[in-house]
C-alpha positions as CSV (number, residue, x, y, z in Angstrom):
1,M,66.3,-22.2,125.8
2,K,63.3,-25.0,125.3
3,I,64.0,-27.3,122.4
4,S,60.6,-26.3,121.2
5,R,61.6,-22.7,120.9
6,K,64.8,-23.5,119.4
7,L,63.4,-25.7,116.5
8,L,60.7,-22.7,116.0
9,I,63.1,-20.3,115.4
10,A,65.2,-22.6,112.8
11,F,62.3,-23.1,111.3
12,L,61.5,-19.5,110.8
13,L,64.9,-18.8,110.0
14,I,65.0,-21.3,107.1
15,S,61.7,-20.6,106.2
16,L,61.2,-17.1,106.0
17,V,64.2,-16.0,105.3
18,P,64.7,-17.1,101.8
19,L,61.4,-16.4,101.5
20,L,61.8,-12.8,102.1
21,A,65.2,-12.9,99.9
22,T,63.2,-14.3,96.9
23,S,60.6,-11.7,97.4
24,L,62.8,-8.6,97.6
25,I,64.0,-10.2,94.5
26,S,60.7,-10.9,92.4
27,Y,59.8,-7.4,93.4
28,Y,63.0,-5.8,91.7
29,V,63.0,-7.6,88.9
30,L,59.0,-6.9,88.2
31,R,59.6,-2.9,89.0
32,V,62.3,-3.2,86.5
33,N,60.1,-4.7,83.9
34,I,57.8,-2.8,84.6
35,E,59.8,0.7,84.5
36,N,60.9,-0.5,80.9
37,D,58.0,-1.4,79.9
38,I,56.5,2.3,80.9
39,T,59.6,3.9,79.3
40,S,59.2,1.7,76.1
41,Q,55.2,2.8,75.6
42,L,56.3,6.7,76.8
43,E,58.8,6.5,73.5
44,A,56.6,4.8,71.4
45,V,53.8,7.4,72.0
46,A,56.6,9.9,71.5
47,E,58.0,8.5,68.4
48,V,53.9,8.2,67.1
49,Q,53.0,11.7,67.7
50,H,56.0,12.7,66.4
51,T,55.9,11.4,63.1
52,R,52.0,12.3,63.1
53,L,53.3,16.1,63.8
54,E,55.7,15.8,61.1
55,T,53.1,14.2,58.8
56,I,51.0,17.2,59.7
57,I,53.7,20.0,58.6
58,D,54.2,18.2,55.3
59,R,50.9,18.5,54.7
60,D,50.6,21.8,55.3
61,Y,53.5,23.1,53.9
62,E,51.9,21.3,50.9
63,R,49.1,23.5,51.4
64,L,50.9,26.7,50.9
65,A,53.1,25.2,48.1
66,L,49.7,25.0,45.9
67,I,49.1,28.9,47.2
68,T,52.7,29.9,46.0
69,S,53.0,27.7,43.0
70,R,50.5,29.2,41.5
71,T,51.6,31.2,38.2
72,Q,48.8,33.6,37.4
73,L,49.2,34.7,41.2
74,R,52.6,35.7,41.1
75,Q,52.9,37.2,37.6
76,S,49.6,39.2,38.8
77,L,51.7,40.6,42.2
78,A,55.0,41.5,40.1
79,G,52.7,43.4,38.1
80,Y,51.0,45.1,41.3
81,N,54.4,46.0,43.0
82,Q,55.2,47.8,39.9
83,N,52.1,49.8,39.4
84,H,49.4,48.5,41.9
85,D,47.1,48.3,39.3
86,P,43.7,47.7,40.7
87,E,43.3,44.7,38.0
88,S,46.2,43.1,39.1
89,Q,45.1,43.1,42.4
90,A,41.6,41.8,41.4
91,K,43.2,38.7,39.6
92,M,44.9,38.0,42.5
93,T,41.7,38.1,45.5
94,A,40.1,35.8,42.7
95,I,42.5,33.4,42.8
96,L,43.0,33.3,46.4
97,N,38.7,33.0,46.5
98,D,39.1,29.9,44.3
99,A,41.9,28.6,46.8
100,A,40.2,29.0,49.9
101,A,37.0,28.0,47.9
102,S,38.2,24.2,47.2
103,T,39.1,23.5,51.4
104,D,37.3,23.7,54.5
105,V,40.8,24.4,56.4
106,L,41.5,27.3,55.2
107,E,40.4,30.7,56.5
108,N,42.1,33.1,55.3
109,I,45.3,33.6,52.9
110,T,47.0,36.8,52.1
111,V,49.5,38.3,49.7
112,L,52.3,40.2,50.9
113,D,54.3,42.8,48.4
114,M,57.6,43.8,48.4
115,K,56.9,46.5,51.5
116,G,55.2,44.4,53.4
117,R,52.0,45.7,52.9
118,V,48.3,43.5,52.2
119,A,48.3,43.6,48.0
120,A,45.5,41.0,48.4
121,S,43.5,38.6,50.9
122,T,40.1,36.9,51.2
123,D,39.6,39.3,54.2
124,P,39.1,42.2,52.4
125,S,39.1,44.0,55.6
126,L,42.9,43.6,56.0
127,A,43.7,45.3,52.3
128,G,46.4,47.7,51.9
129,N,47.6,47.2,55.9
130,D,51.1,47.1,56.9
131,E,52.5,43.9,58.0
132,S,56.3,45.0,57.8
133,D,57.0,44.0,60.7
134,S,55.7,40.2,61.1
135,E,57.6,37.5,61.4
136,G,55.6,35.8,58.1
137,Y,56.5,38.9,56.1
138,K,60.2,38.6,57.1
139,A,60.6,34.8,57.1
140,G,59.2,35.0,53.3
141,M,61.8,37.6,52.1
142,S,64.9,35.4,53.1
143,G,63.1,32.4,50.9
144,E,62.0,30.4,54.3
145,E,58.6,29.2,54.8
146,T,57.6,29.5,58.2
147,I,55.1,28.2,60.6
148,S,53.6,30.2,63.8
149,L,50.6,30.1,65.7
150,S,48.1,32.4,67.4
151,R,44.9,33.3,69.2
152,S,42.0,34.5,67.6
153,E,39.7,37.3,69.5
154,D,37.2,34.4,70.5
155,G,40.6,32.4,72.1
156,T,41.0,29.8,68.8
157,L,44.2,28.6,68.5
158,M,45.2,29.8,64.7
159,Q,47.9,28.5,62.3
160,N,49.5,31.0,60.0
161,L,52.0,29.5,57.2
162,S,54.2,31.9,55.8
163,G,56.5,31.2,52.5
164,P,58.0,33.2,49.6
165,L,56.7,33.8,46.5
166,V,58.9,33.6,43.9
167,L,59.1,34.7,39.9
168,D,62.1,34.2,38.0
169,G,64.1,33.5,40.4
170,Q,63.8,36.6,42.7
171,T,61.9,36.6,45.8
172,I,58.3,39.6,44.6
173,G,56.1,38.9,47.8
174,A,55.1,36.7,50.4
175,A,52.1,34.5,51.3
176,R,50.0,33.7,53.8
177,I,47.6,31.0,55.3
178,E,45.6,31.6,58.3
179,S,43.6,28.5,59.5
180,E,42.2,26.9,62.6
181,A,44.7,24.1,63.6
182,A,42.7,21.6,63.7
183,D,44.8,18.4,63.2
184,L,47.3,20.1,66.1
185,L,45.4,20.4,68.4
186,S,43.3,16.9,67.2
187,M,46.9,15.1,67.5
188,V,47.3,16.9,71.3
189,S,44.3,15.7,72.0
190,D,44.9,12.0,71.9
191,Y,45.6,10.4,75.0
192,T,45.8,6.8,73.7
193,G,47.9,4.8,75.6
194,L,48.5,7.7,78.4
195,G,46.0,7.0,81.2
196,K,44.4,9.5,83.1
197,T,46.9,12.0,83.7
198,G,49.6,11.5,80.2
199,E,49.3,13.9,77.4
200,T,51.3,15.4,74.8
201,L,52.8,18.4,74.8
202,L,54.2,21.5,72.5
203,G,56.5,24.2,73.1
204,Q,58.1,26.5,71.8
205,R,61.1,29.4,72.8
206,D,59.6,32.8,73.6
207,E,61.5,36.4,72.8
208,R,63.1,35.6,76.0
209,G,64.4,32.0,75.5
210,D,61.8,30.3,78.0
211,A,59.4,27.7,76.8
212,Q,55.9,28.4,75.9
213,F,53.2,25.8,75.3
214,I,51.8,26.4,72.2
215,H,48.3,24.9,72.8
216,P,45.7,24.2,75.3
217,L,46.9,21.5,77.9
218,R,44.8,19.1,79.4
219,F,44.9,20.5,83.3
220,D,45.3,23.7,81.9
221,K,42.8,25.0,78.7
222,D,44.1,29.0,79.1
223,A,47.8,27.7,78.6
224,A,48.2,28.1,74.5
225,L,50.8,30.8,74.2
226,S,50.7,32.0,77.8
227,L,52.2,29.5,79.8
228,T,56.2,29.4,79.9
229,I,58.5,27.8,82.1
230,E,62.0,29.9,82.6
231,K,64.9,28.1,80.0
232,E,67.1,27.2,83.3
233,R,64.5,24.9,85.0
234,L,66.1,22.0,83.1
235,D,64.6,19.4,85.4
236,V,61.3,20.4,83.1
237,P,61.4,17.7,80.2
238,M,59.9,20.7,77.7
239,N,63.3,23.0,77.8
240,R,65.3,19.5,77.5
241,A,63.0,19.0,74.2
242,L,63.5,22.5,73.0
243,S,67.4,21.7,73.5
244,G,67.4,18.8,70.8
245,E,67.5,16.3,73.6
246,S,65.3,12.9,72.3
247,V,65.8,11.5,76.0
248,V,63.2,9.3,78.8
249,T,63.1,10.9,82.0
250,T,61.9,9.5,85.2
251,D,62.8,12.4,88.1
252,S,60.7,15.1,85.9
253,I,58.6,17.7,86.9
254,D,55.5,19.1,84.8
255,Y,54.1,22.5,84.6
256,R,51.7,21.5,87.5
257,G,54.4,20.3,89.5
258,K,54.0,17.0,89.6
259,Q,56.7,14.4,89.2
260,I,56.4,12.9,86.0
261,I,58.4,10.4,83.7
262,A,58.5,12.0,79.7
263,A,59.8,11.1,76.6
264,T,61.0,14.4,74.7
265,R,61.4,14.8,70.9
266,F,62.9,18.0,68.7
267,I,61.2,19.4,65.8
268,E,63.4,20.8,63.6
269,D,61.3,22.0,60.9
270,T,59.7,24.3,63.2
271,G,62.0,24.5,66.3
272,W,59.2,22.9,68.6
273,G,59.5,20.7,71.5
274,L,57.5,17.8,71.5
275,V,56.6,16.1,75.2
276,V,54.7,13.0,76.2
277,K,54.9,12.7,79.3
278,Q,52.6,10.9,82.4
279,D,52.4,11.3,86.1
280,T,54.5,8.9,88.0
281,A,52.0,8.1,90.7
282,E,50.1,6.4,88.0
283,A,52.6,5.3,85.4
284,F,53.9,3.5,88.1
285,S,51.3,2.1,89.9
286,A,51.4,-0.9,89.0
287,V,54.6,-1.4,90.9
288,G,52.8,-0.2,94.1
289,T,50.2,-3.0,93.4
290,L,52.7,-5.2,93.0
291,R,54.6,-3.9,95.8
292,N,51.2,-4.1,97.9
293,I,50.6,-7.7,96.5
294,I,54.1,-8.9,97.2
295,G,53.8,-7.8,101.2
296,L,50.7,-9.1,101.3
297,L,52.0,-13.2,100.2
298,F,54.8,-12.5,102.3
299,I,52.8,-11.9,105.2
300,L,50.5,-14.2,104.2
301,T,52.9,-17.1,103.9
302,S,54.4,-16.2,107.0
303,I,51.4,-17.0,109.2
304,L,51.4,-20.4,107.5
305,V,55.0,-20.8,108.2
306,V,54.5,-20.1,111.5
307,A,51.6,-22.2,112.0
308,V,53.0,-25.1,110.3
309,S,56.5,-24.3,112.3
310,I,54.5,-24.8,116.0
311,F,52.8,-27.8,114.6
312,V,55.5,-29.4,113.5
313,S,57.9,-28.4,116.4
314,G,55.0,-29.6,118.5
315,T,55.1,-33.0,116.8
316,I,58.7,-33.4,117.8
317,T,59.3,-31.9,121.1
318,K,56.0,-33.3,122.5
319,P,57.5,-36.7,122.6
320,V,60.7,-35.7,123.8
321,S,59.2,-33.2,126.3
322,N,57.6,-36.6,128.0
323,L,61.0,-38.6,128.0
324,T,62.5,-35.8,129.7
325,E,59.3,-36.2,132.2
326,I,59.7,-39.8,132.7
327,A,63.8,-39.8,133.1
328,E,63.5,-37.0,135.8
329,E,61.2,-39.1,137.2
330,I,63.3,-42.5,137.1
331,S,66.2,-40.7,138.2
332,A,64.4,-40.0,141.0
333,G,63.3,-43.4,141.7
334,D,60.0,-43.9,140.5
335,L,61.0,-46.7,137.8
336,S,57.7,-47.7,137.0
337,K,57.0,-44.9,134.5
338,K,56.9,-46.0,130.6
339,A,57.6,-44.0,127.6
340,D,55.0,-44.1,124.7
341,E,55.9,-46.4,122.0
342,N,53.1,-45.7,119.4
343,V,55.1,-42.7,118.5
344,S,56.4,-42.8,114.8
345,G,59.7,-42.6,113.8
346,E,62.7,-42.1,115.7
347,I,61.1,-41.0,118.7
348,G,59.3,-43.6,119.2
349,T,62.6,-45.8,118.6
350,L,64.0,-43.7,121.0
351,G,61.3,-44.7,123.8
352,R,60.8,-48.3,123.1
353,A,65.0,-48.4,124.0
354,F,64.1,-46.1,126.5
355,N,62.1,-48.6,128.6
356,R,64.1,-51.2,127.6
357,M,66.7,-49.2,129.3
358,T,64.5,-48.9,132.5
359,G,63.7,-52.6,132.3
360,R,66.9,-53.9,132.6
361,L,67.1,-51.1,135.9
362,V,64.1,-52.7,137.1
363,E,65.9,-56.3,136.9
364,A,69.2,-54.8,138.3
365,R,67.6,-53.1,141.3
366,E,65.5,-56.9,141.8
367,T,68.8,-58.8,140.9
368,L,71.0,-56.5,143.9
369,E,67.9,-56.5,146.3
370,E,67.9,-60.2,146.2
371,R,72.0,-60.4,146.4
372,V,71.9,-58.0,149.2
373,M,69.8,-60.0,151.1
374,E,71.3,-63.4,150.6
375,R,74.2,-61.6,151.7
376,T,72.4,-59.8,154.7
377,E,71.4,-64.2,155.8
378,E,74.7,-65.0,155.5
379,L,76.3,-62.4,157.4
380,E,73.4,-62.9,160.3
381,V,74.8,-66.8,160.2
382,T,78.2,-65.9,160.6
383,S,77.7,-63.4,163.2
384,Q,75.8,-65.8,165.2
385,S,79.1,-68.7,164.6
386,L,81.3,-66.0,165.6
387,A,79.7,-64.9,168.4
388,E,79.1,-68.7,170.1
389,E,83.1,-69.3,169.1
390,I,83.3,-65.7,171.4
391,E,81.6,-67.1,174.2
392,E,83.4,-70.3,173.8
393,R,86.4,-68.6,173.8
394,R,85.6,-66.6,176.8
395,Q,84.6,-69.4,178.9
396,Y,87.8,-70.9,178.3
397,E,89.8,-67.6,179.1
398,E,88.1,-68.0,182.1
399,A,88.3,-71.3,182.7
400,L,92.2,-70.7,182.1
401,E,92.6,-68.0,184.6
402,Q,91.1,-70.0,187.6
403,S,93.9,-72.7,186.5
404,E,96.2,-70.2,186.4
405,D,95.5,-68.8,189.7
406,R,94.9,-72.3,191.4
407,Y,98.5,-73.1,190.1
408,R,99.7,-69.5,191.3
409,D,98.5,-70.6,194.7
410,L,99.9,-73.8,194.9
411,F,103.2,-72.5,193.8
412,E,103.2,-70.1,196.6
413,N,102.0,-71.8,199.1
414,A,104.5,-74.8,198.2
415,S,107.0,-73.8,200.9
416,D,104.7,-74.1,203.2
417,L,103.2,-77.3,201.9
418,I,106.8,-78.4,201.8
């Protein structure tokens, strides 16, 4: 693998791995902070709505107490219970009309006698009706104050307050106040801080124990007292609210089947459940935006790092590559090549050292050639002298052989001569 590629990989690992780790850690930390902010906001809204609802309920009970505490009304009812005289009934009707005229929020006030019949009412058409089976009458006769909701013929959500009428420590009847649930609707219709999908939900248990929504919902205007959720559906936060739990859930389902994050509360005075919720997609949209921003920054930074790494590795490897090429040419015998000495840093120092080394190789080569030439000349002179000496010796040996031949002839012919 080329050094440029190795350097590029090294630069990318050194820069992108810490960048990736930092991005992931930052995303996780910011996501946790955003989730905490969202859940804290929902809890705060749930607490505010819980307080507002309790204030509304307390104010309604005070209105009921203003009716049930009227002495003349209770005395007239006691007289009516004994003989059902029209005079007592007229007094009660006058008192009720006077109470209804003092406020704009009351629609109808009714007084029930001991047997559950309407003894007096601001609605004359109700006189004499038997309401002994109504929950308001049963609760009133047992000494309890209750709030219930119903829908009028035109679909208006009505609020019913019921409480006992007590005289001298004995329950002598019950009073019921009917009015539009304007304050309640105003509260649940306040979507401040809940975005486009958030809302406040109120529910109660129906006769089967299922969760029943008691008001029109933001995305289902006909849900009041008609839309129910099975009690076994613990993934729906209303069931948890009606069970008395005050929790924050991030993996719940609402009445539309949407994934939501929700905070729950339980209203002890009425037995209602309160849920403040928002769609998870909207609540955590900031997390998605954050993820996209971090991803985009990582991609842009990666591109910048790659570009810088290629540039830096090029500035380092190009002089090295040049030196490598020059070294290969010198090794092939071309000592005329020179490295660029104008490069700064260690590469320039290496180039100058390389040139000095090449110069010394050239000098050594020239010196060696001179010595070879001198030695060659010496060898030529020596060879010539040796050749002459060999020739002289050859001639000497020839002369000697001739002398030996003469002497041999003399010796061989000596006897003849003698």
